[in-house]
Residue, then its C-alpha position, 0 to 999 in steps of 0.5 A: m289769608d293769614l289765617m290759613f297759613y298760620g292756622g293750618p299749621t298751628l292746628i297741624i302741630a296741635m294734633g301732633a303734640l297731642m298724637a305724640t301724647i296719646v301714644f306715649r301714654r300708651v306705651l308707659r302703660m303697657r311698660r307699667a303693667w309688664n314692669s310690675g312683675l304681676t300676671a294673672e290668668a284671664r278669661c276672654l269675654r269678647t272679641y269684636t272688631t271694629t273699622s276706621g277711616s275712609s279706606v277700611h281699617t278693622t281692629l280686633h279687640h278683645v274683652y278679658e277678665f281676670v281677678a287681681r291680687d286684691g280680690r277685685t274682678v278687673r275687667f279690660d278691652e285691648p285692641h290689636g289682640p291675636g286673632t287666634v284668641i277666641e271668646g272663653d280662652h284662657v291667656t295670661v295678663f300683665h297688670s299693675e296694682g293700685q287705684q288705676v290698674n293697668a293690664t295688657a294680654h300683649r306679650p312684654g317686648p320693650v324693645r319693639h314698643g321702644l323702637a315702634l314709639a321712636g319711629v312715630l315720635g320721629v315722624l311726629g318730630v317731623v311734622v311739626v318741625f315742618c310746620a313751624g319752618f313753614v310758619l316762620t319762613y312764611s312770616r318772614l317772606f310774606e310780612p313785607i309784601g302783606d305792609v305793602f298792601f295793607g300797611t304796617d301794624d307799627g304806626y308806619v305805612v309804606d308807599s306802595d310806589t316807593g316803597e319808602t315808610f312813613p309814619a301813619d299821621w305824615d301829611a305829604t302835603t306840608d311836609m310835616p308830620 
């Protein structure tokens, strides 16, 4: 029973931390591309949609290709693009240099992305704090009840009739440990 009340919130906390990491890394990638100052003309090679969730949520993806400053041809897939861009259209992409090229066709919007990041991290923070508070409250409220039914883990047992605590090796007939 304790596994459900400790394991469930712990799993939610872990998933919240993972989601926060993913969102934070995505925003940093986009900012790296915007702050590099490099732009290129890219061509939209393909558009497609994906669906997810029990209620249908559709995401529009674009596949872009451009030539970087060092002559490499870079192809990348970007979700949540505008519906007005179709195959064959030319768009401006912002990209960074280096071994791993970060690129985006989204227009710079650091304030909007900063607010979105703060909102997402805020909601995830509330969820994590709630789960941690739940675990702490559960352990403090129900630990004494668990001790009555299952004994304690520290070498003592609790008499269920009187609530008194005795050493586990106590012999009640001789009143001696």
